[in-house]
C-alpha positions as CSV (number, residue, x, y, z in Angstrom):
1,M,63.3,-31.6,106.2
2,A,65.3,-33.7,103.8
3,S,66.2,-37.1,105.1
4,A,68.5,-39.9,104.2
5,G,69.1,-43.2,105.9
6,P,70.2,-45.5,106.9
7,G,73.4,-44.5,105.2
8,T,76.4,-46.4,103.9
9,P,78.5,-48.0,106.6
10,V,82.1,-46.8,106.7
11,S,83.2,-49.1,109.4
12,Q,81.6,-51.1,112.2
13,A,82.3,-53.4,115.0
14,A,80.5,-56.7,115.6
15,T,76.7,-56.1,116.2
16,P,74.0,-58.3,117.7
17,A,72.1,-60.6,115.4
18,D,69.0,-59.2,113.7
19,G,66.0,-59.2,116.1
20,A,68.2,-59.6,119.2
21,T,67.4,-57.5,122.3
22,T,70.3,-55.2,123.1
23,A,70.9,-53.9,126.7
24,A,72.1,-50.4,127.1
25,S,75.9,-50.4,127.1
26,R,78.5,-48.2,128.8
27,I,81.0,-46.0,127.1
28,Y,84.5,-46.8,128.4
29,G,87.6,-44.6,128.5
30,V,86.2,-41.3,127.2
31,E,88.9,-38.7,126.5
32,I,89.2,-35.6,124.3
33,V,92.2,-35.0,122.1
34,K,92.7,-31.9,119.9
35,Q,95.0,-30.4,117.3
36,G,95.3,-26.7,116.6
37,G,97.3,-24.3,114.4
38,G,97.2,-21.9,111.5
39,V,95.5,-23.1,108.4
40,N,94.6,-21.8,104.9
41,D,91.0,-21.5,103.6
42,L,89.5,-25.0,103.2
43,Q,92.6,-26.7,104.4
44,T,91.8,-29.9,106.3
45,Q,93.1,-30.3,109.8
46,S,92.9,-33.7,111.6
47,V,93.4,-35.2,115.0
48,R,93.8,-38.9,115.8
49,C,92.4,-40.9,118.7
50,P,94.9,-42.8,121.0
51,Q,95.6,-46.4,120.0
52,R,92.7,-48.8,120.4
53,K,90.2,-46.0,120.7
54,V,87.7,-44.7,118.2
55,P,85.9,-41.3,117.6
56,I,82.5,-41.3,119.2
57,G,82.1,-37.5,118.4
58,G,84.1,-34.4,117.6
59,G,84.0,-30.8,116.6
60,A,86.0,-27.7,115.7
61,E,86.6,-24.1,116.4
62,A,87.8,-21.4,114.0
63,S,89.2,-18.0,115.0
64,F,91.3,-15.2,113.6
65,G,92.3,-12.7,116.2
66,Y,89.2,-10.6,116.8
67,T,85.5,-11.0,117.3
68,P,83.8,-12.3,114.1
69,W,80.8,-10.7,112.6
70,G,78.5,-11.9,109.8
71,H,80.4,-14.0,107.3
72,D,83.9,-13.2,108.5
73,I,84.6,-16.9,109.3
74,Q,82.8,-20.2,109.2
75,L,83.3,-24.0,109.5
76,V,83.0,-25.9,106.3
77,S,83.5,-29.4,107.5
78,S,83.6,-31.3,110.8
79,A,83.4,-35.1,110.5
80,P,85.0,-38.4,111.4
81,L,88.5,-39.0,110.0
82,I,88.5,-42.3,108.0
83,E,91.8,-44.0,107.1
84,G,92.0,-47.4,105.5
85,G,88.2,-47.8,105.9
86,Q,88.5,-47.3,109.7
87,P,87.4,-44.3,111.8
88,V,90.6,-43.1,113.6
89,G,89.8,-39.5,114.6
90,W,88.2,-36.2,113.5
91,R,88.8,-33.7,110.7
92,A,87.7,-30.2,110.0
93,S,88.1,-27.2,107.7
94,A,87.0,-23.6,107.7
95,Y,86.9,-20.5,105.5
96,K,87.3,-16.8,106.1
97,T,86.3,-13.8,104.1
98,V,88.6,-11.2,105.7
99,P,92.3,-11.0,106.8
100,P,94.3,-11.7,108.9
101,G,95.3,-15.4,109.1
102,M,93.1,-18.2,110.6
103,T,93.5,-20.6,113.4
104,L,91.6,-23.9,113.5
105,T,91.4,-26.4,116.4
106,T,89.9,-29.8,115.8
107,Y,88.6,-32.0,118.6
108,A,87.9,-35.7,118.8
109,V,85.9,-37.4,121.6
110,C,87.5,-40.8,121.8
111,A,86.6,-44.0,123.6
112,Y,87.0,-47.8,123.4
113,P,84.7,-49.1,120.7
114,P,81.1,-49.2,122.2
115,N,78.8,-52.1,121.5
116,G,77.4,-51.9,118.0
117,Y,79.8,-49.1,116.9
118,Q,79.3,-48.1,113.3
119,V,80.2,-45.0,111.3
120,I,77.9,-44.3,108.4
121,Q,77.7,-41.5,105.8
122,S,75.1,-40.4,103.3
123,A,75.6,-39.9,99.6
124,T,76.2,-36.3,98.4
125,M,72.8,-34.7,98.4
126,P,71.1,-31.3,98.2
127,A,71.3,-29.2,101.4
128,P,68.7,-26.4,101.1
129,N,69.7,-23.1,102.8
130,D,68.8,-23.1,106.5
131,K,67.1,-26.5,106.4
132,R,68.1,-29.7,108.1
133,T,69.2,-32.8,106.2
134,T,69.2,-35.9,108.4
135,L,70.9,-39.3,108.4
136,S,69.3,-42.1,110.3
137,C,71.2,-44.8,112.2
138,P,70.3,-48.4,111.5
139,A,67.2,-49.6,113.4
140,G,67.8,-50.0,117.1
141,K,70.9,-47.8,117.2
142,V,71.4,-44.3,118.5
143,A,73.4,-41.4,117.1
144,L,76.2,-40.6,119.5
145,G,78.0,-38.3,117.2
146,G,78.2,-37.0,113.7
147,G,79.0,-34.2,111.3
148,G,79.5,-33.5,107.7
149,E,81.0,-31.4,105.0
150,V,79.7,-28.8,102.5
151,N,80.9,-29.4,98.9
152,D,80.3,-25.8,97.5
153,T,82.7,-22.9,97.9
154,D,79.9,-20.4,98.5
155,A,78.3,-22.3,101.4
156,W,79.2,-23.3,104.9
157,L,77.9,-25.3,107.9
158,S,75.2,-23.8,110.0
159,K,73.9,-26.9,111.8
160,S,75.3,-30.1,113.1
161,H,73.5,-31.9,115.9
162,P,71.7,-35.0,117.2
163,T,68.0,-35.4,116.6
164,P,65.3,-36.0,117.5
165,V,65.7,-34.7,121.1
166,S,62.5,-35.5,123.0
167,G,62.1,-36.5,126.6
168,T,64.4,-39.3,127.7
169,A,64.7,-40.9,124.3
170,Q,68.1,-41.2,122.8
171,P,68.6,-39.6,119.4
172,T,68.6,-41.8,116.3
173,Q,69.6,-39.3,113.6
174,W,72.3,-36.7,112.9
175,A,71.2,-33.4,111.3
176,L,73.3,-31.1,109.1
177,G,72.4,-27.7,107.8
178,T,74.1,-25.2,105.5
179,A,73.8,-21.6,104.6
180,G,75.3,-19.5,101.8
181,W,74.7,-17.8,98.5
182,E,73.3,-20.8,96.7
183,T,71.8,-24.2,97.3
184,A,74.6,-26.4,98.5
185,T,75.3,-30.1,98.4
186,A,76.6,-31.9,101.5
187,V,77.5,-35.3,103.0
188,V,76.2,-36.2,106.4
189,H,78.1,-38.6,108.8
190,A,76.7,-40.3,111.9
191,V,78.4,-42.3,114.6
192,C,76.0,-45.0,115.6
193,T,76.1,-47.4,118.6
194,D,73.8,-49.6,120.6
195,P,71.7,-47.6,123.2
196,V,74.0,-46.0,125.8
197,Y,73.5,-46.5,129.6
198,A,72.9,-43.3,131.5
199,L,73.2,-41.1,128.5
200,T,71.7,-37.6,129.0
201,V,70.8,-35.3,126.1
202,T,70.3,-31.7,126.9
203,H,69.1,-29.0,124.5
204,Y,69.0,-25.2,125.1
205,N,68.3,-22.2,122.9
206,T,69.9,-18.9,123.4
207,A,69.7,-15.6,121.6
208,S,72.1,-12.6,121.5
209,E,74.0,-10.3,119.2
210,S,76.5,-11.9,116.8
211,P,78.5,-13.9,117.7
212,Y,76.1,-15.8,119.8
213,G,76.3,-19.1,121.7
214,G,77.9,-20.3,124.9
215,L,78.6,-23.4,127.0
216,L,76.0,-26.0,127.8
217,K,77.1,-28.1,130.8
218,C,76.8,-31.8,131.6
219,P,75.0,-32.9,134.7
220,A,77.2,-33.2,137.8
221,G,79.2,-36.4,137.9
222,T,79.1,-37.1,134.1
223,V,81.5,-36.6,131.2
224,V,80.8,-35.1,127.8
225,A,80.3,-37.8,125.1
226,G,79.2,-35.6,122.2
227,G,77.1,-32.6,121.2
228,G,76.3,-30.1,118.5
229,A,74.7,-26.8,117.6
230,S,72.3,-25.2,115.2
231,A,72.9,-21.5,114.2
232,N,69.5,-20.4,112.9
233,G,68.9,-18.0,110.0
234,P,69.3,-18.0,106.3
235,A,72.8,-16.4,106.6
236,A,73.9,-18.0,109.9
237,S,77.2,-19.8,110.2
238,L,78.9,-22.1,112.8
239,I,82.3,-20.8,113.9
240,S,82.6,-23.2,116.8
241,S,81.0,-26.5,118.0
242,R,83.2,-28.6,120.2
243,P,83.6,-30.4,123.5
244,A,84.9,-28.7,126.7
245,K,86.4,-30.4,129.7
246,A,85.8,-29.5,133.3
247,A,89.4,-28.2,133.6
248,E,88.6,-25.7,130.9
249,T,85.1,-24.6,132.1
250,G,86.0,-24.5,135.8
251,S,83.2,-26.7,136.9
252,R,81.7,-29.4,134.7
253,D,82.2,-30.9,131.2
254,G,80.1,-29.5,128.5
255,W,79.7,-28.4,124.8
256,W,80.8,-25.0,123.6
257,A,79.3,-23.5,120.4
258,Q,79.2,-20.1,118.7
259,G,77.4,-18.9,115.6
260,S,77.6,-15.7,113.6
261,D,75.2,-13.7,111.4
262,N,74.7,-10.3,109.8
263,L,71.7,-9.7,112.0
264,Q,71.7,-7.5,115.2
265,S,70.2,-10.4,117.1
266,S,69.9,-14.1,116.3
267,N,69.7,-17.5,118.1
268,I,71.4,-20.8,118.4
269,D,70.4,-24.2,119.7
270,L,73.0,-26.0,121.8
271,Y,73.1,-29.8,122.4
272,V,75.2,-31.8,124.8
273,M,75.3,-35.6,125.4
274,C,76.9,-36.8,128.6
275,T,77.4,-40.2,130.2
276,E,78.7,-41.7,133.5
277,P,82.5,-42.0,133.5
278,V,83.9,-45.5,133.4
């Protein structure tokens, strides 16, 4: 696994002094905003958070009118939107290899700035096919969200998710993976905060025929704060990795993701991060 970190801060709120003990903080005012519409290949689409709120996570979903197979369509970028040095929303882009036109929907999970809020990004670095490249948050902080972009025209996103996910520990890194016809380069982004009160991180692996994936739900009484996915295989691609509200799922908040491959059967890891509503 390639690793980078801590990365270069893009923007940050006030943080505790070095060596200070930080109590777990709550996330206030979580809401999801989205922007959808027809786009061209590699065209960036963006969505902005409401005034005074910042992106704590985000995602995107690409579609083009029928069930994708293999390399029909794939996400190329999904990352925080930075304007004037400040994180203000989320941005995404996608690519398709067959007609007809393409629709892209970009999602931002927004909230009032959490304690220790900081968005960092790596330098451009090699992203070996079907391997994870990770970006670490500064010491003492957790990775509440993240994403990245692939810089090569013959490669795409296959993985974007929090890590490590083990027991009750909160993730401290964001992982990105690519697939394609050659070794790609990529930039990884991470949304870092102080540890979050009552944050749950759930991981689930599912396998099926392409496209594969599904909805991973939050525990009852919680709201989605972030999530991600890992489509596994040397030719796998992410076509969707984004939040879903209870009104959409019919029961609870969650994270929806789908991957595609040219194999008869493949698998995808789903991740969802949830917190108590405030």
